[in-house]
C-alpha positions as CSV (number, residue, x, y, z in Angstrom):
1,M,-12.9,-22.2,-16.5
2,S,-9.6,-21.3,-18.3
3,N,-6.3,-22.7,-17.3
4,Q,-5.1,-19.3,-16.1
5,E,-8.1,-19.0,-13.8
6,A,-7.5,-22.4,-12.4
7,I,-3.9,-21.6,-11.7
8,S,-4.9,-18.3,-10.0
9,E,-7.4,-20.1,-7.7
10,D,-5.2,-23.2,-6.7
11,I,-1.9,-23.4,-5.1
12,I,0.6,-25.3,-7.3
13,Y,3.5,-25.1,-5.0
14,A,2.8,-24.8,-1.2
15,V,4.9,-22.8,1.2
16,D,7.4,-25.6,1.9
17,D,7.5,-27.0,-1.7
18,K,10.6,-26.5,-3.7
19,P,10.0,-25.7,-7.4
20,G,12.5,-26.4,-10.2
21,L,15.1,-23.9,-11.3
22,T,13.1,-22.6,-14.3
23,E,9.9,-22.2,-12.4
24,S,11.7,-20.6,-9.5
25,F,13.4,-18.0,-11.6
26,F,10.4,-16.9,-13.6
27,A,8.1,-16.8,-10.5
28,A,10.7,-14.7,-8.7
29,L,11.1,-12.4,-11.7
30,Q,7.4,-11.7,-11.7
31,H,7.6,-10.6,-8.0
32,V,10.6,-8.4,-8.8
33,L,8.7,-6.7,-11.6
34,A,5.6,-6.2,-9.3
35,S,7.7,-4.5,-6.6
36,F,10.6,-2.8,-8.4
37,V,8.9,0.6,-8.8
38,G,7.7,0.6,-5.2
39,I,11.2,-0.1,-4.0
40,I,13.0,2.6,-5.9
41,T,10.4,5.4,-5.9
42,P,10.7,6.6,-2.3
43,T,14.5,7.0,-2.8
44,L,13.9,8.9,-6.1
45,I,11.5,11.3,-4.3
46,I,13.6,11.8,-1.2
47,G,16.8,12.4,-3.3
48,G,15.0,14.8,-5.7
49,V,13.2,16.8,-3.0
50,L,16.2,17.1,-0.6
51,G,18.7,17.8,-3.4
52,L,20.7,14.7,-3.1
53,A,21.2,14.1,-6.8
54,A,24.9,13.0,-6.5
55,E,23.9,10.3,-4.0
56,I,20.8,8.9,-5.7
57,P,22.6,6.1,-7.7
58,Y,24.2,4.7,-4.5
59,L,21.0,5.1,-2.5
60,I,19.0,3.2,-5.1
61,S,21.6,0.5,-5.2
62,M,21.3,0.1,-1.4
63,A,17.5,0.2,-1.5
64,L,17.6,-2.8,-3.9
65,F,20.3,-4.6,-2.1
66,V,18.7,-4.3,1.4
67,S,15.3,-5.2,-0.1
68,G,16.9,-8.4,-1.3
69,V,18.6,-9.2,2.0
70,G,15.3,-8.5,3.9
71,T,13.2,-10.6,1.5
72,F,15.7,-13.5,1.9
73,I,15.5,-13.2,5.7
74,Q,11.7,-13.2,5.7
75,A,11.6,-16.3,3.5
76,R,14.5,-18.2,5.1
77,R,13.7,-17.4,8.7
78,V,16.8,-16.8,10.8
79,G,15.9,-18.1,14.3
80,P,12.7,-16.2,15.3
81,V,13.2,-13.6,12.6
82,G,11.1,-13.9,9.5
83,S,7.6,-15.1,8.6
84,G,8.7,-18.1,6.4
85,L,6.6,-16.7,3.5
86,I,7.2,-14.7,0.3
87,C,7.1,-11.4,2.1
88,V,8.9,-9.1,-0.3
89,Q,10.6,-6.2,1.6
90,G,10.7,-2.8,0.1
91,T,11.1,0.9,1.0
92,S,8.1,2.1,3.0
93,F,6.1,5.1,1.7
94,A,4.8,5.6,5.3
95,F,8.1,7.3,6.4
96,L,8.4,9.6,3.4
97,G,6.8,12.7,4.8
98,T,8.7,12.4,8.1
99,I,12.0,11.7,6.3
100,L,11.5,14.9,4.2
101,A,10.6,16.9,7.3
102,T,13.7,15.7,9.1
103,G,15.9,16.4,6.1
104,F,14.6,20.0,5.8
105,T,15.2,20.5,9.5
106,V,18.8,19.5,9.2
107,K,19.2,21.7,6.1
108,A,17.6,24.7,7.9
109,T,20.4,24.5,10.5
110,G,23.1,24.6,7.8
111,G,23.6,20.9,7.4
112,N,25.1,19.5,4.2
113,N,23.9,16.4,2.4
114,D,26.0,14.0,4.4
115,E,24.7,15.4,7.6
116,V,21.1,15.1,6.3
117,L,21.6,11.4,5.5
118,A,23.6,10.8,8.7
119,T,20.6,12.1,10.8
120,I,17.9,10.3,8.8
121,F,19.7,6.9,8.9
122,A,20.7,7.2,12.6
123,V,17.1,7.9,13.6
124,C,15.7,5.2,11.4
125,F,18.2,2.7,12.9
126,L,17.4,3.5,16.6
127,A,13.6,3.8,16.1
128,A,13.5,0.4,14.5
129,F,13.9,-1.0,18.0
130,V,10.3,0.0,18.5
131,E,9.0,-2.4,15.9
132,I,11.3,-5.2,17.1
133,F,10.0,-4.7,20.7
134,I,6.3,-4.6,19.8
135,S,6.6,-7.7,17.6
136,F,6.5,-9.8,20.8
137,F,3.2,-8.1,21.8
138,I,1.6,-7.6,18.5
139,E,-1.6,-9.4,19.3
140,K,-2.2,-6.9,22.3
141,L,-1.3,-3.8,20.3
142,G,-4.8,-3.8,18.7
143,K,-6.3,-2.7,22.0
144,V,-4.5,0.7,21.7
145,I,-4.0,1.1,17.9
146,K,-7.6,0.7,16.8
147,P,-8.8,0.8,13.2
148,V,-9.8,4.5,13.6
149,V,-6.2,5.3,14.5
150,T,-4.8,3.3,11.7
151,G,-7.3,4.7,9.2
152,V,-6.5,8.3,10.2
153,V,-2.8,7.8,9.9
154,I,-2.8,6.0,6.6
155,T,-5.3,8.6,5.1
156,T,-3.0,11.4,6.3
157,I,0.1,9.7,4.8
158,G,-1.7,9.5,1.4
159,V,-3.1,13.0,1.4
160,Y,0.1,14.6,2.5
161,L,2.1,12.8,-0.2
162,I,-0.3,13.8,-3.0
163,K,1.3,17.2,-3.0
164,V,4.7,15.5,-3.8
165,G,3.1,13.7,-6.7
166,M,1.4,16.8,-8.1
167,T,4.6,18.8,-7.8
168,D,6.5,16.2,-9.8
169,I,3.8,16.3,-12.5
170,G,4.5,20.0,-12.9
171,G,8.2,19.3,-13.2
172,G,9.5,18.8,-9.7
173,Q,10.5,20.9,-6.6
174,W,13.7,22.2,-8.1
175,L,11.9,23.6,-11.2
176,L,9.2,25.1,-9.0
177,T,11.8,26.8,-6.8
178,N,14.4,27.8,-9.4
179,K,12.5,28.2,-12.7
180,P,8.9,28.8,-11.7
181,D,8.1,30.1,-15.3
182,E,8.8,26.6,-16.7
183,F,6.9,24.8,-14.0
184,A,3.7,23.1,-15.1
185,S,4.5,23.6,-18.8
186,P,2.0,22.0,-21.2
187,S,4.5,19.3,-22.1
188,N,5.0,18.4,-18.4
189,L,1.2,18.3,-17.8
190,I,0.6,16.2,-20.9
191,V,3.2,13.6,-19.9
192,G,2.1,13.5,-16.2
193,F,-1.6,13.2,-16.8
194,S,-1.0,10.7,-19.6
195,V,0.7,8.4,-17.1
196,V,-2.2,8.8,-14.7
197,A,-4.7,8.0,-17.5
198,L,-2.7,5.0,-18.6
199,V,-2.4,3.6,-15.1
200,V,-6.2,3.9,-14.8
201,L,-6.8,2.4,-18.2
202,L,-4.5,-0.6,-17.6
203,N,-6.0,-1.2,-14.2
204,A,-9.4,-1.5,-15.9
205,S,-8.2,-4.4,-17.9
206,K,-9.7,-7.9,-17.3
207,N,-6.3,-9.4,-17.7
208,Q,-4.7,-9.7,-14.2
209,W,-1.2,-9.5,-15.6
210,V,-1.9,-6.2,-17.3
211,R,-3.2,-4.8,-14.0
212,L,-0.2,-6.1,-12.1
213,T,2.3,-4.3,-14.4
214,A,0.2,-1.2,-15.0
215,V,2.5,1.2,-13.2
216,V,5.7,-0.1,-14.9
217,V,4.1,-0.1,-18.4
218,A,2.7,3.4,-17.8
219,M,6.0,4.8,-16.7
220,I,7.8,3.3,-19.8
221,V,5.2,4.8,-22.1
222,G,5.4,8.1,-20.3
223,W,9.1,8.2,-20.6
224,I,8.9,7.6,-24.3
225,L,6.3,10.4,-24.6
226,A,8.6,12.7,-22.6
227,V,11.4,12.0,-25.1
228,I,9.1,12.8,-28.0
229,L,8.0,16.1,-26.4
230,G,11.6,17.0,-25.6
231,I,11.4,17.2,-21.8
232,A,13.5,14.1,-21.1
233,K,17.1,14.4,-20.3
234,F,19.6,11.6,-20.0
235,E,22.7,12.5,-18.0
236,V,24.8,9.8,-16.3
237,G,27.4,11.2,-13.9
238,E,30.3,9.4,-12.3
239,F,29.5,6.3,-10.3
240,D,31.4,3.2,-9.1
241,L,31.2,0.1,-11.1
242,I,30.2,-1.9,-8.0
243,A,28.2,-0.5,-5.1
244,M,29.9,-1.6,-1.8
245,P,27.5,-1.7,1.2
246,I,29.4,0.5,3.7
247,P,27.8,0.7,7.2
248,F,26.8,4.2,8.0
249,K,28.7,5.6,5.1
250,Y,27.4,9.2,5.8
251,G,27.9,9.2,9.6
252,F,25.7,8.8,12.6
253,S,23.9,11.8,14.1
254,V,20.8,11.6,16.3
255,D,17.8,14.0,16.4
256,F,15.9,12.9,19.5
257,G,12.7,14.8,18.4
258,A,12.7,12.9,15.1
259,L,13.3,9.7,17.0
260,I,9.9,9.9,18.6
261,A,8.2,10.6,15.3
262,F,9.9,7.7,13.6
263,G,9.2,5.4,16.5
264,F,5.5,6.1,16.2
265,L,5.6,5.3,12.4
266,Y,7.2,2.0,13.1
267,L,4.3,1.3,15.4
268,I,1.8,2.0,12.6
269,T,3.7,0.0,10.0
270,A,3.7,-3.0,12.3
271,I,-0.1,-2.9,12.3
272,E,-0.1,-2.5,8.5
273,S,2.3,-5.4,8.0
274,T,0.1,-7.6,10.2
275,G,-2.7,-7.2,7.7
276,D,-0.3,-7.8,4.7
277,I,1.1,-11.0,6.3
278,T,-2.4,-12.2,7.2
279,A,-3.4,-11.7,3.5
280,N,-0.3,-13.6,2.5
281,C,-1.3,-16.5,4.7
282,A,-4.8,-16.5,3.2
283,V,-3.6,-16.6,-0.4
284,S,-1.0,-19.2,0.5
285,K,-3.8,-21.4,1.9
286,L,-2.3,-21.2,5.4
287,P,-4.2,-20.8,8.7
288,V,-5.1,-17.2,9.7
289,R,-5.8,-18.2,13.4
290,G,-4.0,-20.2,16.0
291,P,-0.4,-20.4,17.3
292,T,1.3,-21.1,14.0
293,Y,-0.3,-18.1,12.5
294,L,0.7,-15.9,15.4
295,A,4.2,-17.2,15.2
296,R,4.4,-16.1,11.5
297,I,3.0,-12.7,12.4
298,R,5.5,-12.2,15.2
299,G,8.4,-13.4,13.0
300,G,7.2,-11.2,10.1
301,I,7.0,-8.0,12.2
302,L,10.3,-8.8,13.9
303,G,11.7,-9.3,10.4
304,D,10.4,-5.9,9.3
305,G,12.1,-4.3,12.3
306,V,15.4,-6.1,11.9
307,N,15.4,-5.4,8.1
308,S,14.7,-1.7,8.8
309,M,17.8,-1.7,11.0
310,I,19.8,-3.3,8.3
311,A,18.4,-0.8,5.9
312,A,19.6,2.2,8.0
313,L,22.9,0.5,8.6
314,F,23.6,0.2,4.9
315,N,22.3,3.6,4.0
316,T,18.7,3.2,2.8
317,F,15.3,3.9,4.2
318,P,12.9,1.8,6.4
319,N,11.6,-1.4,4.9
320,T,8.2,-3.0,5.2
321,T,6.3,-6.0,3.8
322,F,4.8,-5.2,0.3
323,S,1.2,-6.1,-0.2
324,Q,1.2,-6.2,-4.0
325,N,3.2,-9.4,-4.0
326,N,0.2,-11.2,-2.5
327,G,-1.5,-10.7,-5.8
328,V,1.4,-12.4,-7.6
329,I,1.1,-15.4,-5.4
330,Q,-2.7,-15.5,-6.1
331,L,-2.1,-15.2,-9.9
332,T,0.7,-17.7,-10.2
333,G,-0.4,-20.2,-7.6
334,V,3.2,-20.4,-6.3
335,A,3.5,-19.8,-2.6
336,S,6.8,-21.5,-2.0
337,R,9.0,-19.6,0.4
338,Y,12.0,-20.8,-1.7
339,I,10.8,-18.2,-4.3
340,G,11.6,-15.6,-1.7
341,L,15.2,-16.7,-1.7
342,W,15.3,-16.2,-5.5
343,I,13.7,-12.8,-5.2
344,G,16.2,-11.8,-2.6
345,G,19.1,-13.0,-4.8
346,I,17.9,-11.1,-7.8
347,L,17.4,-7.9,-5.9
348,I,20.8,-8.2,-4.2
349,I,22.5,-8.6,-7.6
350,L,20.6,-5.6,-9.0
351,G,21.7,-3.6,-6.0
352,L,25.4,-4.1,-6.6
353,F,25.4,-2.1,-9.8
354,P,24.9,1.7,-9.4
355,V,24.4,2.0,-13.1
356,I,20.8,1.0,-12.5
357,G,20.3,3.9,-10.1
358,A,22.2,6.2,-12.5
359,V,19.8,5.4,-15.3
360,L,16.6,5.5,-13.2
361,Q,17.6,8.9,-11.9
362,N,16.8,10.2,-15.3
363,I,13.1,9.2,-15.1
364,P,11.3,12.5,-16.0
365,K,9.7,14.1,-13.0
366,P,6.2,14.3,-14.7
367,V,6.4,10.5,-15.3
368,L,7.4,9.8,-11.7
369,G,4.7,12.3,-10.5
370,G,1.9,10.6,-12.6
371,A,2.8,7.2,-11.2
372,T,3.2,8.3,-7.6
373,L,0.0,10.4,-7.7
374,V,-2.0,7.2,-8.2
375,M,0.1,5.3,-5.6
376,F,-0.4,8.0,-3.0
377,G,-4.1,8.3,-3.8
378,T,-4.4,4.6,-3.3
379,V,-2.7,4.9,0.1
380,A,-5.3,7.6,1.1
381,A,-8.1,5.5,-0.3
382,A,-6.9,2.5,1.8
383,G,-7.1,4.7,4.9
384,V,-10.6,5.8,4.0
385,K,-11.6,2.2,3.4
386,I,-10.4,1.3,6.9
387,L,-12.4,4.2,8.4
388,A,-15.5,3.2,6.4
389,S,-15.3,-0.4,7.7
390,E,-15.9,0.9,11.2
391,K,-19.1,2.0,12.7
392,I,-18.9,5.8,12.8
393,N,-20.5,7.2,15.9
394,R,-20.1,10.6,17.6
395,R,-16.9,9.5,19.4
396,S,-15.1,8.1,16.3
397,L,-16.3,11.0,14.2
398,L,-14.8,13.5,16.6
399,I,-11.5,11.5,16.7
400,I,-11.3,11.5,12.9
401,A,-12.2,15.1,12.6
402,V,-9.7,16.5,15.2
403,S,-6.9,14.1,14.2
404,L,-7.2,14.9,10.4
405,G,-7.7,18.6,11.1
406,L,-4.6,18.9,13.2
407,G,-2.5,16.6,11.1
408,L,-3.3,18.2,7.7
409,G,-3.3,21.6,9.3
410,V,0.3,21.2,10.2
411,S,0.9,20.1,6.6
412,F,-0.9,23.1,5.1
413,V,0.7,25.6,7.5
414,P,4.3,24.3,8.2
415,E,5.2,27.7,9.6
416,L,3.1,27.0,12.7
417,F,6.0,25.7,14.7
418,A,8.7,28.0,13.1
419,N,9.4,29.7,16.4
420,A,9.0,26.6,18.6
421,P,12.0,24.7,20.2
422,K,13.7,22.3,17.9
423,L,12.4,19.2,19.8
424,V,8.8,20.4,19.4
425,T,9.3,21.1,15.7
426,A,10.9,17.6,15.1
427,I,8.0,15.8,16.8
428,F,5.0,17.9,15.7
429,G,6.3,19.1,12.4
430,S,5.1,15.9,10.8
431,A,1.4,15.7,9.7
432,V,1.5,11.9,10.2
433,T,2.8,12.1,13.7
434,V,0.4,14.8,14.8
435,S,-2.6,13.0,13.4
436,G,-1.6,9.7,14.8
437,I,-0.7,10.9,18.3
438,T,-3.9,12.9,18.4
439,A,-6.0,9.9,17.4
440,I,-4.3,7.6,20.0
441,I,-4.7,10.2,22.9
442,M,-8.4,10.8,22.0
443,T,-9.0,7.1,21.7
444,L,-7.6,6.5,25.2
445,V,-9.2,9.7,26.8
446,L,-12.7,9.7,25.3
447,P,-14.8,7.0,27.1
448,E,-16.4,4.3,25.0
449,N,-19.8,5.5,26.0
450,Y,-19.1,9.1,24.9
451,S,-21.4,8.8,22.0
452,A,-24.3,7.5,24.1
453,S,-23.8,10.2,26.7
454,T,-24.1,12.9,24.1
455,D,-27.2,11.5,22.3
456,H,-29.5,13.5,24.6
457,L,-28.2,16.7,23.1
458,N,-30.1,16.0,19.9
């Protein structure tokens, strides 16, 4: 067995061990590299699709800053808040579709960019109380949010977002709307699909570090290719030297219909984070049963909720526990929660400089699309995997069919609720919300023996 394999299988620094400065910095840096793209990508997509270009540098700064604060809280534990593990916090992809739908709704009523962000952040802030509340009952939530429900919702999230990734491969929403003749040009397609191919190729490597950095490397290579083909532009507008975190900088405006949709998503992400924290305990060689384990789960979910409130307060989108960092723990053998403090510190420092966001704003759309297409496809595949892990009988098949049908139907025909009241549009205009609510209602209404009672029809 090689030395690298031995390190990946054994824990060198346990959760409460304190590594030296050099080991701490380099271990933290690896976590930052593994999560960096995931933290900034939702903001780049939201800013691009909703036409918030002028705000993107600041929004990216706040995404990094709050991710740092949240990661610090999770590792440090502030009272009951936090898991006491390396639970890197980052912007959640699960909310992306609903955030875009909410933004479009505000724009449709004549709202400007500040009003769009004021509504999104206000709703994210208030709805986070849902996750905070359910953290105290997380072990009972599984009786209602069963794997079929979780699988349907996660599959819907991934499938819905694939359209966003494909649009970016073609050149982005702005190009599609304003210059359709230039959309999906050969250069755009070459760059976009080259990034997809490179992500696949690097993920096929036997070297775990190559797989871990596949998306970052593919995006760098894709950006270079975009420069060679002449489709990369580099424009850095005006930005502040230091990004000051200003509470509710854009205002506070509540859309009660959207509040319900976001509250439901916090419910789903709590279940998702439970799995991620359980995996973290496993790779950190900690118990995955018993009171200590449950305390970590409650603290971690509570931390997710509190950190999402902090995120909305300081003008960024909901946070969740990232799963990819469990792989870093496994690879390095460093499970010390003190590394989480270092990760938090690095992200906070990065978030104070808007120049980072200003530079990243220039990532060519086909490069971003190629990377996110794989990410969103992976989300959908994770949902399918959850569904496949369950025994599919007539009852569960019907739940999956109707939930996916209605949810994706709303996505494919968004005009369905064009003439409905605003509250109805806000709640049922989101594919994720429709599929999730449908799955929950059918799970509660259809009796467990439904499958057996229909067998005689064959």
